[in-house]
N, CA, C and O atoms as a DFTB+ gen file, in Angstrom:
328 C
 N C O
     1  1      -7.890     -34.704      42.669
     2  2      -7.044     -34.422      41.403
     3  2      -8.044     -33.917      40.325
     4  3      -9.129     -34.469      40.145
     5  1      -7.617     -32.832      39.614
     6  2      -8.482     -32.335      38.655
     7  2      -8.454     -33.262      37.156
     8  3      -7.406     -33.661      36.648
     9  1      -9.446     -33.435      36.743
    10  2      -9.422     -34.313      35.383
    11  2     -10.569     -33.830      34.600
    12  3     -11.536     -33.284      35.130
    13  1     -10.436     -34.070      33.098
    14  2     -11.372     -33.766      32.261
    15  2     -11.457     -34.758      31.139
    16  3     -10.452     -35.401      30.836
    17  1     -12.562     -34.921      30.519
    18  2     -12.712     -35.741      29.403
    19  2     -12.375     -35.042      27.984
    20  3     -12.712     -33.884      27.734
    21  1     -11.887     -35.621      27.357
    22  2     -11.499     -35.204      25.759
    23  2     -11.504     -36.354      24.919
    24  3     -10.661     -37.221      25.148
    25  1     -12.270     -36.501      24.032
    26  2     -12.230     -37.632      23.205
    27  2     -12.281     -38.773      23.754
    28  3     -11.686     -39.676      23.164
    29  1     -12.882     -39.050      24.836
    30  2     -12.906     -40.151      25.420
    31  2     -11.653     -40.521      26.338
    32  3     -11.598     -41.590      26.947
    33  1     -10.710     -39.606      26.384
    34  2      -9.365     -39.848      27.290
    35  2      -9.611     -39.032      28.281
    36  3     -10.061     -37.912      28.039
    37  1      -9.342     -39.478      29.660
    38  2      -9.516     -38.752      30.817
    39  2      -7.863     -38.052      30.939
    40  3      -6.827     -38.716      30.890
    41  1      -7.942     -36.747      31.087
    42  2      -6.504     -36.112      31.247
    43  2      -6.415     -35.411      32.508
    44  3      -7.409     -34.787      32.880
    45  1      -5.366     -35.420      33.225
    46  2      -5.107     -34.781      34.377
    47  2      -4.152     -33.583      34.221
    48  3      -3.032     -33.690      33.721
    49  1      -4.677     -32.440      34.683
    50  2      -4.017     -31.283      34.622
    51  2      -3.023     -31.156      35.713
    52  3      -2.013     -30.465      35.588
    53  1      -3.292     -31.780      36.709
    54  2      -2.327     -31.809      38.103
    55  2      -0.922     -32.372      37.682
    56  3       0.126     -31.903      38.127
    57  1      -0.977     -33.322      36.868
    58  2       0.161     -34.042      36.444
    59  2       1.201     -32.842      36.123
    60  3       2.316     -32.836      36.645
    61  1       0.772     -31.825      35.235
    62  2       1.846     -30.963      34.687
    63  2       2.176     -29.985      35.847
    64  3       3.350     -29.614      35.857
    65  1       1.301     -29.449      36.917
    66  2       1.672     -28.857      38.063
    67  2       2.617     -29.479      38.739
    68  3       3.544     -28.784      39.155
    69  1       2.622     -30.851      39.000
    70  2       3.518     -31.517      39.598
    71  2       4.842     -31.698      39.072
    72  3       5.887     -31.669      39.721
    73  1       4.674     -31.930      37.548
    74  2       5.941     -31.956      36.858
    75  2       6.774     -30.795      36.754
    76  3       7.994     -30.912      36.644
    77  1       6.138     -29.563      36.783
    78  2       6.697     -28.386      36.824
    79  2       7.123     -27.656      38.072
    80  3       7.608     -26.524      38.055
    81  1       6.891     -28.438      39.249
    82  2       7.027     -27.673      40.609
    83  2       8.415     -27.572      40.951
    84  3       8.683     -26.839      41.902
    85  1       9.421     -28.209      40.317
    86  2      10.890     -27.765      40.434
    87  2      11.416     -26.641      39.763
    88  3      12.535     -26.233      40.073
    89  1      10.744     -26.083      38.874
    90  2      11.029     -24.929      38.108
    91  2      10.263     -23.641      38.372
    92  3       9.052     -23.580      38.159
    93  1      11.006     -22.554      38.861
    94  2      10.386     -21.261      39.159
    95  2       9.959     -20.575      37.842
    96  3      10.416     -20.849      36.732
    97  1       9.067     -19.692      38.105
    98  2       8.721     -18.720      36.969
    99  2       9.833     -17.891      36.440
   100  3       9.940     -17.615      35.245
   101  1      10.749     -17.458      37.464
   102  2      11.625     -16.616      36.721
   103  2      12.573     -17.522      36.080
   104  3      13.049     -17.137      35.012
   105  1      12.948     -18.706      36.560
   106  2      13.944     -19.625      35.800
   107  2      13.306     -19.809      34.485
   108  3      13.983     -19.553      33.489
   109  1      11.885     -20.289      34.328
   110  2      11.332     -20.493      33.189
   111  2      11.550     -19.403      32.141
   112  3      11.941     -19.690      31.010
   113  1      11.315     -18.257      32.494
   114  2      11.625     -17.191      31.603
   115  2      13.050     -16.899      31.246
   116  3      13.387     -16.588      30.104
   117  1      13.884     -17.008      32.264
   118  2      15.524     -16.891      32.006
   119  2      15.812     -18.045      31.047
   120  3      16.550     -17.749      30.108
   121  1      15.356     -19.343      31.106
   122  2      15.678     -20.245      30.217
   123  2      15.177     -20.066      28.770
   124  3      15.840     -20.424      27.797
   125  1      13.957     -19.486      28.693
   126  2      13.370     -19.388      27.435
   127  2      14.029     -18.168      26.811
   128  3      13.972     -18.130      25.582
   129  1      14.571     -17.284      27.351
   130  2      15.389     -16.140      26.881
   131  2      16.691     -16.494      26.461
   132  3      17.159     -16.005      25.433
   133  1      17.413     -17.414      27.257
   134  2      18.558     -17.979      26.613
   135  2      18.620     -18.858      25.485
   136  3      19.526     -18.845      24.651
   137  1      17.595     -19.648      25.485
   138  2      17.267     -20.469      24.434
   139  2      16.843     -19.734      23.062
   140  3      17.092     -20.221      21.959
   141  1      16.177     -18.511      23.251
   142  2      15.850     -17.714      22.066
   143  2      17.261     -16.895      21.604
   144  3      17.609     -16.799      20.427
   145  1      17.925     -16.387      22.617
   146  2      19.011     -15.500      22.195
   147  2      20.140     -16.371      21.616
   148  3      20.655     -16.132      20.523
   149  1      20.486     -17.372      22.394
   150  2      21.818     -18.102      22.220
   151  2      21.432     -19.370      21.141
   152  3      22.330     -19.636      20.342
   153  1      20.404     -20.031      21.062
   154  2      20.150     -21.176      20.306
   155  2      19.066     -21.094      19.380
   156  3      18.608     -22.142      18.926
   157  1      18.539     -19.861      18.997
   158  2      17.684     -19.580      17.885
   159  2      16.488     -20.453      17.975
   160  3      16.027     -20.920      16.934
   161  1      15.902     -20.736      19.203
   162  2      14.499     -21.213      19.307
   163  2      13.694     -19.995      19.278
   164  3      14.069     -18.880      19.641
   165  1      12.354     -20.370      18.731
   166  2      11.437     -19.025      18.840
   167  2      10.630     -19.189      19.954
   168  3      10.739     -20.280      20.513
   169  1       9.824     -18.369      20.437
   170  2       8.923     -18.209      21.543
   171  2       7.985     -19.167      21.603
   172  3       7.752     -19.896      22.567
   173  1       7.310     -19.154      20.291
   174  2       6.222     -20.069      19.887
   175  2       6.659     -21.517      19.849
   176  3       5.823     -22.332      20.239
   177  1       7.772     -21.946      19.464
   178  2       8.417     -23.099      19.659
   179  2       8.327     -23.673      21.107
   180  3       7.742     -24.709      21.425
   181  1       8.991     -22.844      21.913
   182  2       9.149     -23.070      23.319
   183  2       7.886     -23.218      24.041
   184  3       7.678     -24.113      24.861
   185  1       6.888     -22.132      23.644
   186  2       5.376     -22.169      24.331
   187  2       4.847     -23.622      23.922
   188  3       4.311     -24.293      24.804
   189  1       4.959     -24.105      22.728
   190  2       4.244     -25.172      22.218
   191  2       4.698     -26.593      22.668
   192  3       4.072     -27.617      22.397
   193  1       5.829     -26.547      23.369
   194  2       6.323     -27.739      23.740
   195  2       5.819     -28.289      25.013
   196  3       5.664     -27.549      25.985
   197  1       5.530     -29.666      25.061
   198  2       5.081     -30.295      26.187
   199  2       6.071     -30.098      27.331
   200  3       7.272     -29.996      27.082
   201  1       5.578     -30.039      28.641
   202  2       6.762     -29.601      29.592
   203  2       7.730     -30.596      29.702
   204  3       8.878     -30.205      29.914
   205  1       7.479     -32.090      29.581
   206  2       8.543     -32.949      29.725
   207  2       9.423     -33.052      28.397
   208  3      10.517     -33.617      28.383
   209  1       8.846     -32.461      27.303
   210  2       9.625     -32.319      26.047
   211  2      10.633     -31.231      26.166
   212  3      11.811     -31.362      25.836
   213  1      10.109     -30.160      26.653
   214  2      11.056     -29.011      26.952
   215  2      12.325     -29.400      27.895
   216  3      13.474     -29.035      27.646
   217  1      11.957     -30.181      28.995
   218  2      12.902     -30.567      29.863
   219  2      14.126     -31.494      29.114
   220  3      15.329     -31.396      29.360
   221  1      13.533     -32.356      28.201
   222  2      14.431     -33.217      27.486
   223  2      15.361     -32.253      26.547
   224  3      16.574     -32.415      26.413
   225  1      14.664     -31.316      25.976
   226  2      15.674     -30.473      25.040
   227  2      16.650     -29.702      25.798
   228  3      17.801     -29.552      25.388
   229  1      16.169     -29.145      27.033
   230  2      17.077     -28.527      27.862
   231  2      18.394     -29.445      28.270
   232  3      19.551     -29.027      28.236
   233  1      18.006     -30.722      28.648
   234  2      19.036     -31.602      28.987
   235  2      19.861     -31.818      27.982
   236  3      21.068     -31.722      28.204
   237  1      19.401     -32.145      26.699
   238  2      20.291     -32.275      25.684
   239  2      21.181     -31.269      25.336
   240  3      22.365     -31.485      25.076
   241  1      20.549     -29.960      25.317
   242  2      21.353     -28.767      25.061
   243  2      22.448     -28.498      26.081
   244  3      23.526     -27.992      25.773
   245  1      22.112     -28.864      27.309
   246  2      23.203     -28.744      28.392
   247  2      24.255     -29.651      28.189
   248  3      25.397     -29.201      28.279
   249  1      24.085     -30.915      27.918
   250  2      24.973     -31.991      27.494
   251  2      25.809     -31.572      26.391
   252  3      27.033     -31.688      26.457
   253  1      25.195     -31.071      25.337
   254  2      25.899     -30.638      24.120
   255  2      26.980     -29.357      24.649
   256  3      28.169     -29.465      24.350
   257  1      26.626     -28.460      25.241
   258  2      27.411     -27.389      25.736
   259  2      28.454     -27.805      26.492
   260  3      29.576     -27.346      26.280
   261  1      28.215     -28.771      27.519
   262  2      29.398     -29.382      28.409
   263  2      30.192     -30.010      27.429
   264  3      31.381     -29.752      27.617
   265  1      30.011     -30.658      26.558
   266  2      30.852     -31.344      25.704
   267  2      31.516     -30.433      24.760
   268  3      32.632     -30.823      24.417
   269  1      31.102     -29.267      24.227
   270  2      31.794     -28.255      23.496
   271  2      32.804     -27.726      24.527
   272  3      33.971     -27.652      24.141
   273  1      32.525     -27.356      25.759
   274  2      33.390     -26.645      26.779
   275  2      34.556     -27.553      27.010
   276  3      35.663     -27.038      27.167
   277  1      34.407     -28.943      27.049
   278  2      35.414     -29.774      27.323
   279  2      36.427     -29.941      25.989
   280  3      37.634     -30.103      26.172
   281  1      35.944     -29.900      24.843
   282  2      36.721     -29.487      23.710
   283  2      37.532     -28.397      23.719
   284  3      38.739     -28.456      23.485
   285  1      36.908     -27.366      23.989
   286  2      37.745     -26.161      24.018
   287  2      38.758     -25.976      25.168
   288  3      39.775     -25.299      25.013
   289  1      38.461     -26.579      26.297
   290  2      39.387     -26.638      27.338
   291  2      40.609     -27.543      26.818
   292  3      41.765     -27.266      27.138
   293  1      40.307     -28.589      26.038
   294  2      41.526     -29.423      25.735
   295  2      42.201     -28.749      24.682
   296  3      43.432     -28.737      24.696
   297  1      41.535     -28.153      23.714
   298  2      42.167     -27.439      22.651
   299  2      43.147     -26.270      23.492
   300  3      44.341     -26.251      23.194
   301  1      42.737     -25.490      24.336
   302  2      43.400     -24.718      25.113
   303  2      44.576     -25.077      25.779
   304  3      45.547     -24.322      25.830
   305  1      44.539     -26.408      26.395
   306  2      45.514     -26.981      27.052
   307  2      46.521     -27.387      25.920
   308  3      47.708     -27.171      26.160
   309  1      46.238     -27.865      24.891
   310  2      47.092     -28.179      23.981
   311  2      47.981     -26.983      23.271
   312  3      49.163     -27.112      22.952
   313  1      47.221     -25.849      23.092
   314  2      47.880     -24.596      22.826
   315  2      48.818     -24.040      23.843
   316  3      49.800     -23.387      23.488
   317  1      48.564     -24.264      25.028
   318  2      49.523     -23.828      26.086
   319  2      50.732     -24.580      26.316
   320  3      51.781     -24.059      26.695
   321  1      50.568     -25.878      26.072
   322  2      51.852     -26.829      26.016
   323  2      52.954     -26.357      24.794
   324  3      54.171     -26.529      24.861
   325  1      52.405     -25.880      23.950
   326  2      53.539     -25.440      22.813
   327  2      54.294     -24.347      23.130
   328  3      55.158     -23.948      22.350
């Protein structure tokens, strides 16, 4: 395992390789693009996020979008009943 000392704290860079192994490079760029275009994140904000922080924001955003879609679907059902 790769490790290095910084300010007396040992850090492992392999952790981040393992943590990101589920995400392909193409998916990473597509997600960044979607977040910049549709949700007004800047590339600097996205690049400065810690990998697990980025995953949390993506999960929260996904949950928010799903809730909005449910509300829209419910409104549409109500409109069709009239």
